[in-house]
PyMOL CGO cylinders between C-alpha atoms (Angstrom):
from pymol import cmd
from pymol.cgo import CYLINDER

trace = [
    CYLINDER, 160.64, 122.00, -52.73, 163.91, 122.01, -50.78, 0.3, 1, 1, 1, 1, 1, 1,
    CYLINDER, 163.91, 122.01, -50.78, 166.08, 118.87, -50.76, 0.3, 1, 1, 1, 1, 1, 1,
    CYLINDER, 166.08, 118.87, -50.76, 166.17, 116.91, -47.52, 0.3, 1, 1, 1, 1, 1, 1,
    CYLINDER, 166.17, 116.91, -47.52, 169.34, 117.04, -45.49, 0.3, 1, 1, 1, 1, 1, 1,
    CYLINDER, 169.34, 117.04, -45.49, 171.40, 113.88, -45.13, 0.3, 1, 1, 1, 1, 1, 1,
    CYLINDER, 171.40, 113.88, -45.13, 170.97, 113.82, -41.34, 0.3, 1, 1, 1, 1, 1, 1,
    CYLINDER, 170.97, 113.82, -41.34, 167.19, 113.88, -41.67, 0.3, 1, 1, 1, 1, 1, 1,
    CYLINDER, 167.19, 113.88, -41.67, 167.38, 111.15, -44.32, 0.3, 1, 1, 1, 1, 1, 1,
    CYLINDER, 167.38, 111.15, -44.32, 169.46, 108.88, -42.07, 0.3, 1, 1, 1, 1, 1, 1,
    CYLINDER, 169.46, 108.88, -42.07, 167.85, 109.43, -38.68, 0.3, 1, 1, 1, 1, 1, 1,
    CYLINDER, 167.85, 109.43, -38.68, 164.26, 108.94, -39.69, 0.3, 1, 1, 1, 1, 1, 1,
    CYLINDER, 164.26, 108.94, -39.69, 164.56, 105.39, -41.12, 0.3, 1, 1, 1, 1, 1, 1,
    CYLINDER, 164.56, 105.39, -41.12, 166.90, 104.43, -38.27, 0.3, 1, 1, 1, 1, 1, 1,
    CYLINDER, 166.90, 104.43, -38.27, 164.25, 105.53, -35.79, 0.3, 1, 1, 1, 1, 1, 1,
    CYLINDER, 164.25, 105.53, -35.79, 161.70, 103.32, -37.53, 0.3, 1, 1, 1, 1, 1, 1,
    CYLINDER, 161.70, 103.32, -37.53, 164.07, 100.36, -37.40, 0.3, 1, 1, 1, 1, 1, 1,
    CYLINDER, 164.07, 100.36, -37.40, 164.71, 100.92, -33.71, 0.3, 1, 1, 1, 1, 1, 1,
    CYLINDER, 164.71, 100.92, -33.71, 160.97, 101.12, -33.16, 0.3, 1, 1, 1, 1, 1, 1,
    CYLINDER, 160.97, 101.12, -33.16, 160.48, 97.76, -34.88, 0.3, 1, 1, 1, 1, 1, 1,
    CYLINDER, 160.48, 97.76, -34.88, 163.15, 96.14, -32.72, 0.3, 1, 1, 1, 1, 1, 1,
    CYLINDER, 163.15, 96.14, -32.72, 161.79, 97.86, -29.64, 0.3, 1, 1, 1, 1, 1, 1,
    CYLINDER, 161.79, 97.86, -29.64, 158.33, 96.40, -30.24, 0.3, 1, 1, 1, 1, 1, 1,
    CYLINDER, 158.33, 96.40, -30.24, 159.76, 92.90, -29.95, 0.3, 1, 1, 1, 1, 1, 1,
    CYLINDER, 159.76, 92.90, -29.95, 161.58, 93.64, -26.71, 0.3, 1, 1, 1, 1, 1, 1,
    CYLINDER, 161.58, 93.64, -26.71, 158.49, 95.42, -25.39, 0.3, 1, 1, 1, 1, 1, 1,
    CYLINDER, 158.49, 95.42, -25.39, 156.49, 92.27, -26.06, 0.3, 1, 1, 1, 1, 1, 1,
    CYLINDER, 156.49, 92.27, -26.06, 159.05, 90.18, -24.15, 0.3, 1, 1, 1, 1, 1, 1,
    CYLINDER, 159.05, 90.18, -24.15, 158.88, 92.64, -21.26, 0.3, 1, 1, 1, 1, 1, 1,
    CYLINDER, 158.88, 92.64, -21.26, 155.07, 92.48, -21.31, 0.3, 1, 1, 1, 1, 1, 1,
    CYLINDER, 155.07, 92.48, -21.31, 155.28, 88.69, -20.96, 0.3, 1, 1, 1, 1, 1, 1,
    CYLINDER, 155.28, 88.69, -20.96, 157.64, 89.03, -18.00, 0.3, 1, 1, 1, 1, 1, 1,
    CYLINDER, 157.64, 89.03, -18.00, 155.37, 91.58, -16.32, 0.3, 1, 1, 1, 1, 1, 1,
    CYLINDER, 155.37, 91.58, -16.32, 152.36, 89.34, -16.95, 0.3, 1, 1, 1, 1, 1, 1,
    CYLINDER, 152.36, 89.34, -16.95, 154.18, 86.41, -15.35, 0.3, 1, 1, 1, 1, 1, 1,
    CYLINDER, 154.18, 86.41, -15.35, 155.05, 88.54, -12.31, 0.3, 1, 1, 1, 1, 1, 1,
    CYLINDER, 155.05, 88.54, -12.31, 151.58, 90.04, -11.93, 0.3, 1, 1, 1, 1, 1, 1,
    CYLINDER, 151.58, 90.04, -11.93, 149.77, 86.71, -12.33, 0.3, 1, 1, 1, 1, 1, 1,
    CYLINDER, 149.77, 86.71, -12.33, 152.18, 84.02, -11.09, 0.3, 1, 1, 1, 1, 1, 1,
    CYLINDER, 152.18, 84.02, -11.09, 149.32, 81.51, -10.71, 0.3, 1, 1, 1, 1, 1, 1,
    CYLINDER, 149.32, 81.51, -10.71, 149.18, 81.30, -14.53, 0.3, 1, 1, 1, 1, 1, 1,
    CYLINDER, 149.18, 81.30, -14.53, 152.64, 79.71, -14.55, 0.3, 1, 1, 1, 1, 1, 1,
    CYLINDER, 152.64, 79.71, -14.55, 152.08, 76.11, -13.60, 0.3, 1, 1, 1, 1, 1, 1,
    CYLINDER, 152.08, 76.11, -13.60, 155.84, 75.65, -13.66, 0.3, 1, 1, 1, 1, 1, 1,
    CYLINDER, 155.84, 75.65, -13.66, 155.71, 77.05, -10.13, 0.3, 1, 1, 1, 1, 1, 1,
    CYLINDER, 155.71, 77.05, -10.13, 153.30, 74.29, -8.99, 0.3, 1, 1, 1, 1, 1, 1,
    CYLINDER, 153.30, 74.29, -8.99, 153.55, 71.39, -11.47, 0.3, 1, 1, 1, 1, 1, 1,
    CYLINDER, 153.55, 71.39, -11.47, 151.49, 68.83, -9.56, 0.3, 1, 1, 1, 1, 1, 1,
    CYLINDER, 151.49, 68.83, -9.56, 149.41, 66.56, -11.81, 0.3, 1, 1, 1, 1, 1, 1,
    CYLINDER, 149.41, 66.56, -11.81, 150.28, 68.55, -14.93, 0.3, 1, 1, 1, 1, 1, 1,
    CYLINDER, 150.28, 68.55, -14.93, 151.46, 67.09, -18.22, 0.3, 1, 1, 1, 1, 1, 1,
    CYLINDER, 151.46, 67.09, -18.22, 154.45, 68.27, -20.22, 0.3, 1, 1, 1, 1, 1, 1,
    CYLINDER, 154.45, 68.27, -20.22, 152.46, 70.41, -22.67, 0.3, 1, 1, 1, 1, 1, 1,
    CYLINDER, 152.46, 70.41, -22.67, 150.46, 72.00, -19.90, 0.3, 1, 1, 1, 1, 1, 1,
    CYLINDER, 150.46, 72.00, -19.90, 153.73, 73.13, -18.34, 0.3, 1, 1, 1, 1, 1, 1,
    CYLINDER, 153.73, 73.13, -18.34, 155.33, 74.35, -21.58, 0.3, 1, 1, 1, 1, 1, 1,
    CYLINDER, 155.33, 74.35, -21.58, 152.38, 76.11, -23.23, 0.3, 1, 1, 1, 1, 1, 1,
    CYLINDER, 152.38, 76.11, -23.23, 151.71, 78.95, -20.83, 0.3, 1, 1, 1, 1, 1, 1,
    CYLINDER, 151.71, 78.95, -20.83, 150.37, 82.30, -22.08, 0.3, 1, 1, 1, 1, 1, 1,
    CYLINDER, 150.37, 82.30, -22.08, 153.10, 84.51, -20.53, 0.3, 1, 1, 1, 1, 1, 1,
    CYLINDER, 153.10, 84.51, -20.53, 155.79, 82.17, -21.84, 0.3, 1, 1, 1, 1, 1, 1,
    CYLINDER, 155.79, 82.17, -21.84, 154.24, 82.22, -25.30, 0.3, 1, 1, 1, 1, 1, 1,
    CYLINDER, 154.24, 82.22, -25.30, 154.14, 86.03, -25.29, 0.3, 1, 1, 1, 1, 1, 1,
    CYLINDER, 154.14, 86.03, -25.29, 157.84, 86.13, -24.39, 0.3, 1, 1, 1, 1, 1, 1,
    CYLINDER, 157.84, 86.13, -24.39, 158.64, 83.58, -27.10, 0.3, 1, 1, 1, 1, 1, 1,
    CYLINDER, 158.64, 83.58, -27.10, 156.72, 85.50, -29.78, 0.3, 1, 1, 1, 1, 1, 1,
    CYLINDER, 156.72, 85.50, -29.78, 158.52, 88.72, -28.84, 0.3, 1, 1, 1, 1, 1, 1,
    CYLINDER, 158.52, 88.72, -28.84, 161.92, 87.04, -29.05, 0.3, 1, 1, 1, 1, 1, 1,
    CYLINDER, 161.92, 87.04, -29.05, 161.07, 85.39, -32.37, 0.3, 1, 1, 1, 1, 1, 1,
    CYLINDER, 161.07, 85.39, -32.37, 159.95, 88.76, -33.74, 0.3, 1, 1, 1, 1, 1, 1,
    CYLINDER, 159.95, 88.76, -33.74, 163.19, 90.42, -32.67, 0.3, 1, 1, 1, 1, 1, 1,
    CYLINDER, 163.19, 90.42, -32.67, 165.47, 87.79, -34.18, 0.3, 1, 1, 1, 1, 1, 1,
    CYLINDER, 165.47, 87.79, -34.18, 163.54, 86.88, -37.35, 0.3, 1, 1, 1, 1, 1, 1,
    CYLINDER, 163.54, 86.88, -37.35, 161.87, 90.15, -38.34, 0.3, 1, 1, 1, 1, 1, 1,
    CYLINDER, 161.87, 90.15, -38.34, 163.36, 93.18, -36.60, 0.3, 1, 1, 1, 1, 1, 1,
    CYLINDER, 163.36, 93.18, -36.60, 167.09, 92.41, -36.78, 0.3, 1, 1, 1, 1, 1, 1,
    CYLINDER, 167.09, 92.41, -36.78, 167.03, 91.50, -40.50, 0.3, 1, 1, 1, 1, 1, 1,
    CYLINDER, 167.03, 91.50, -40.50, 164.94, 94.62, -41.11, 0.3, 1, 1, 1, 1, 1, 1,
    CYLINDER, 164.94, 94.62, -41.11, 167.49, 96.79, -39.32, 0.3, 1, 1, 1, 1, 1, 1,
    CYLINDER, 167.49, 96.79, -39.32, 170.37, 95.14, -41.22, 0.3, 1, 1, 1, 1, 1, 1,
    CYLINDER, 170.37, 95.14, -41.22, 168.57, 95.66, -44.54, 0.3, 1, 1, 1, 1, 1, 1,
    CYLINDER, 168.57, 95.66, -44.54, 167.88, 99.29, -43.67, 0.3, 1, 1, 1, 1, 1, 1,
    CYLINDER, 167.88, 99.29, -43.67, 171.53, 99.90, -42.78, 0.3, 1, 1, 1, 1, 1, 1,
    CYLINDER, 171.53, 99.90, -42.78, 172.66, 98.18, -45.97, 0.3, 1, 1, 1, 1, 1, 1,
    CYLINDER, 172.66, 98.18, -45.97, 170.30, 100.32, -48.04, 0.3, 1, 1, 1, 1, 1, 1,
    CYLINDER, 170.30, 100.32, -48.04, 171.47, 103.49, -46.29, 0.3, 1, 1, 1, 1, 1, 1,
    CYLINDER, 171.47, 103.49, -46.29, 175.09, 102.49, -46.88, 0.3, 1, 1, 1, 1, 1, 1,
    CYLINDER, 175.09, 102.49, -46.88, 174.46, 101.89, -50.58, 0.3, 1, 1, 1, 1, 1, 1,
    CYLINDER, 174.46, 101.89, -50.58, 172.64, 105.24, -50.92, 0.3, 1, 1, 1, 1, 1, 1,
    CYLINDER, 172.64, 105.24, -50.92, 175.59, 107.19, -49.50, 0.3, 1, 1, 1, 1, 1, 1,
]
cmd.load_cgo(trace, "trace")
């Protein structure tokens, strides 16, 4: 079995890390598209007779929040760990 080249070794994990980070941003974009396609779901646009939690807890807003939390708490540390591991392997 032939040894793997260093470029193949470095690009493949980096692609996976970018995919993980991209999933978070894709989720945020999906929330934005959902809010644009169905603006009647956002009661922030017409807040009459609505309580605070009804205005804050909206499905498109929650989808955007989950995507952002994923990017900053899962994907970015994963990318940093991957880069650190690749740097130590070199």
